[in-house]
N, C-alpha and C positions, 0 to 999 in steps of 0.2 A: 641651322643649316638646311638648305633646300636640296632635294634630290629629284632629278628628272628620270622617270621610268618611261622609256621610249621603246620603239620596236614592238608595241603591243598589237598583235594581230586582231584581237577583238576585245574591247573593253565593255564590261557590263557595269553601267553606272547606277541603274535603278532610279534615275532621275525622274521624279513624278511629273515634271513638266515636259518630258519627252513624248513623242508621238507613239512610240512602241513601249511595251511593258517593261523591257529591260534597259531602255535608254542606251541601245548599243551604239558604239563608235568603233569603226574599223580603222586600221592603220593609225592607232591612237597613241597618246602619251598622257602622262599624269605627273603632276608636280606635288611632292610632299614637302611641307614646311613644318619641321618639328614633328608634332603628333597629328597634324591635320592635313587633309587634302587642300591644296591651294589652287589648283588649276586642273582641268581636264579638257581634252579636245583632240583634234587631229595632230599627228606627230609633226606635220609640216608647219604647224602654227605654234609649236611649243616655245615658251620663253626659255631664257637661259637659266641655269641653276648651278649650284656649287658642285654638284656631283651628277654624273650621268650614268644610267644603267640601261643597257640594251637587252631586252628580253627576247629577242630573236623570233618574233612572230607568235609568241605564246599568248594565250588568253588570260585576262585578268578579271577577277570577280570581286565583289565585296566579300569580306570574311563571313563564314557561315555563323548564324546566330541560333544556337541550340537552346531553345526556350523551355526544354523539359528534360531533366535528367535526375537520377538518384545515385550519386556517386559515393556517398558516405555510408559504407557498409563493409562488413567482413564476411568471410565464408564463400562457399561455392555451391551452386545449384545445378551443376552439369548433369547430375543423375536425373533430376527433375525434367530437364530438357530432353534427355534421352527417352524418358518414360513418355513424354508427350509425343515424341516422334514415333513411338510404338503404339499410340492410340489413346493414352490417358488424357482426358480433357483438362484444359487449364482452369484453375480456380484461384481465388485470391488468398486462400489459406497458406500457400507456400511462403508468404511474406513473413510469417512467424518464425520460420526456420532461420531467415536472415536476421531477424530481431535478436534471437538468442546469441548468434555469433557476434553481432555488432556490440551488444552489451558487454560481451566478454573481452573485446579488443581494447587495447590501450589507445590513448589519444595519438601517440606516435605511430602506431600501426595504421590507424584510420587516416591520418594525415599523409603518410607515405603512399597509401593506396590511392587516395584522391589525386595526389601529385602525379602518379603514374598514369591514371586515366586522363587527366587534363592534358598531360604531355601527348598522349595518344591522340586525343582530339585535335590538338594544335597541329600535329603532323598531317592531319586530314583536313585542315583548313578551317576549323572552328576557332573563332576569335572572341566570341562572347558566349558564355555558358551559364545557364541557370542550374542551381544545385539545390535539391530538396533534402530535408531531414526525413524522418518517417520510419527508420529502422531502430530507433531507441525506445520510444513509446513510454518513457518515464520522464519526469521533470528534468532530472540530471542528464539523461542520455540524449534527449532532444536538444537541450541547450548546448551540450558539447558537440553534437553533430553539426549544428549551425555555426558554432565557433570555428570548427574545422573548415567548413565550407567557405566561410567568410574570408579565409586566408587566400582563396583562389578567385573569388568573384564577389561583386556587389549584389548579384542577383541570387539571393538566398531565399528559400521558401520553407516556412514552418508547416510540416505535414504530420502533426501529431495525430490527426484524424486519418490515418492510413488504413489500419484495421484496429479492432478492439483486441488488445493483448490478452494472453491466456489468463492472467491473474484477474482480469475484469470480465471474463466471459459471462459470468452469471449476472452482471449488473452493468450493461452497456451505458445506461444513463449516468451512472457514477463516473464512468470514464469520460464521457462527454463533458461533465462538470469539471473534471481534472484538466482536460484539454483547454477548455475555455476560461479556466481560472489559473491555478499555479503554473501549469505548463506553459501557457501563453505568456504569462508574466516573465518567466525565465527565458523564453525563446525570443520574445519581441526585440530585445536589444541587438540581436544578431541577425534579424530577418528583415526583408523588404516586403515579402509576400506571405499570404496564408492560403492553404490548399486543403482540400478534403477529397476522399475517395467515396463518391456518391454512387454506390453500386450494391447489388445483392451480395451478402457476405461481408459487407463493410458498414457503410452508414447510409441511413435513409435520408430523404430530402429534408425533413424537419431537423434532424441532427446536423446535416451539412449546413443548413441555413444558420443554425445557432452558432456553429464554429466560425463561419464566414463573417457573420455580423459581429461576433466578439472580436475577431481579428481587425475588422474595420474600425471598431471603437478604440482599439489599441494602436491604430495608425498604420495597419498593414493592408495592402491592396489584395484583392481576392482573385483566385483562379480555381479551377475545379477539374478533377478527374470525373468523367461521366460517360455513360452509355457505351462502355467497353464490352461488358459481358452480355448485354441484352438491352432491349428498350427500357426506358425509365425516365424519371422526372428531372434528372440532373442537368441536361442541356437547357431545358426551359427555366430551371432555377438560375443557372448562370446568366441567361439572358435577362430574366426579371431583375436580378441584382446588379446588372450592368458590369459584370466582371470583365476584366481585360481579355481573358481567354478561357475556353473550356476545351479540355484535351481528351483524346481518343475519338469520340463521336463515331463509333463504329456502327452502331445500330440507331438509325434516325428515322423518325416518322416525318411526314410532311410538315406537321406543326412545329417540330424541332427546327427544321430548316428555315421555316418562316420566322421563327423567333430569333434565330441567329442573324438572319438578314436584317430584321427590323431593329435589333438592339445594337448591331455593330460589334458584338462580341466575336472575337476571332476563334475559329475552329482550328485547333492544332491537331493535325493528323500525325500518327506515329506508326508508319508502315512496318517498321522493324518488329513491332509487337505482333502484327498479323503473320509476318514471316516466321516468327519464333513460336507461335502458338497454334498455327494453322486455323485461326479464325478467319472469317471473310474480311476482305479489305473494305474499308469505307470508300465511297465514291467521291473523290475530289472533284470529278467532272460535274456531278450533280450539284455540289455546293457552289462551285465557281459560277456555273450557269445560272444559279438562283440569286447570285449577287452577294454571297457570303465571302468574307475575307478568310483565306486559308493559309495557315502556316504549316511548316514541316519541322519536326524535331526528332531526336534519336530515341528518347526515353531510355537511355542507357541505365540498366539496372540488372541485378544478378539473376532475376527470375524469369520475367516474361520477355526480355529483350536485352541481351548482353552484347549490344554493338555500340561503339562510340562513333560510328562513321556516318556523318551526314551525307557524303556522296553516295553511299549505299542506299540511304533513304530516298535520295533524289531519284536514283535509278528505279527503285521499287514504285515510287509514286507515278513515274512515267509508264512503267510496264503494267502495273496492277491497279492503278487508281484513276486512270483516264486523264492524267494531266500531261500537258505538253512539256518538253524540256524547259522552255522559258518559264512556264507557270511554276514548275517545281523549283527551279533556281530562285525565282522571286519569292516563293513561299519559304525557302530555307534561309533567306537573307533579309529582305525588306519586311516581309510579314513577320518573320521571327522577331525582328526588332520591335515592330508594333505590338506584338504579343507581350513584350516586356516593357511597353510604354517607353521605348528608347528612341530618341530622335537624333542621336549622335553617331549611330552605327547603322549598318544595313544598306548603305548606299555610298557610292564614290562620287560625291559632289563637293564643291568647295565648302569648307566649314565643318564637314563631318570628320570623324576620327579616321585616320589612315590605316584601317584594318582591311587587308586585302589578301587574296589568294592568287598565286600564279600557277596556272595549269600547264603541264607538259603536253599541251594540245592546242589546236588553233581556235577552238570554240567551246562554249559552255555545253553544247550538245553532247560532247564526248563524255560528260559525266554519266549520261544514260546510255550512250552508244557503246561505251567500253566499260560496262559494270565490273566492279571488282578489281580494276586496274589502278594502281597507286599513281594517279595523275597529278597530285598536288606537288609541285616542284618547290614552291616557297610559300610560307605564311608570314605575313607582316602584321604586327600589332602595334598600334599607336605610332606608326611611322618607322618601325624598326623590324628588320627581317630577323626571324627567329632561327 
């Protein structure tokens, strides 16, 4: 069945062949055929369809592609957040608190929790989400975390190299051997990606390299957490290995920016983290002006950033990171899809999946202009309104 969505005040297509970044079409219409976009253009030129829906001048965007989240966890770290707001600096060690709670949770509890968060994301316009493991840190718990995540998305990431758990604190090398051996073997059937936290207090560049290369040998694509807590080698490691994306990128030297530009590795910025930790925001403006591809994602997790709202991250990127509203929307849709090596989502052009967001606003600019306002009126996934 075909559905004509008409009365679209502004349509963001992200058509790469367009003259402008967002491929904007005003007074637009869009035809959905089954799960895919079949036609886009001016409403006056729209073909007939089996069903017609008038959106009354609202804006339509591609669904948000959230390429970085940690949804499989148990427990609560609200007191840690309160302590940070009172002046306690953020450190990676709080992850171990969540590890203990997650290990103690049942599969049913974890599944129910992820379902609630994914539904929360859907209500805010996210149609594709990546979900990492990383709060189990045993062979059994990492595999079951990924099995839970795989119920909700194809974009699952093995993050056994999140931190060294307490039981291996005296022998980190043995833990890396575990991650690259039995844990990877158990996790790989449930994962598409492999990740590591290349940061002080977590894993150094040599350890991260070993993890990523082992994952590649097992058929998993690589991505990396890097340069969140301070300058370091992670971003250049990601560029050297040709990873799809490197995430955080808060502290960058000129050589890091050059490496990102030259490698084509996407810099995924996570402004909700800086909001929640009071760290300095990375400069999206610096990266974009240097020719680096920039994505935005939520990094929804219980410690450093417990937001599931990509619209909130778009507003932060505009206000705090020097990005224009158009650049921020493009980063949260088209670039997010590229960060996951996806070419079926992130744009509203014929042949792509009909994942879209209807805003209760006339323009994409309202996502930054009206921060904190629930502007998402409808979310469509694969041609169906949720």
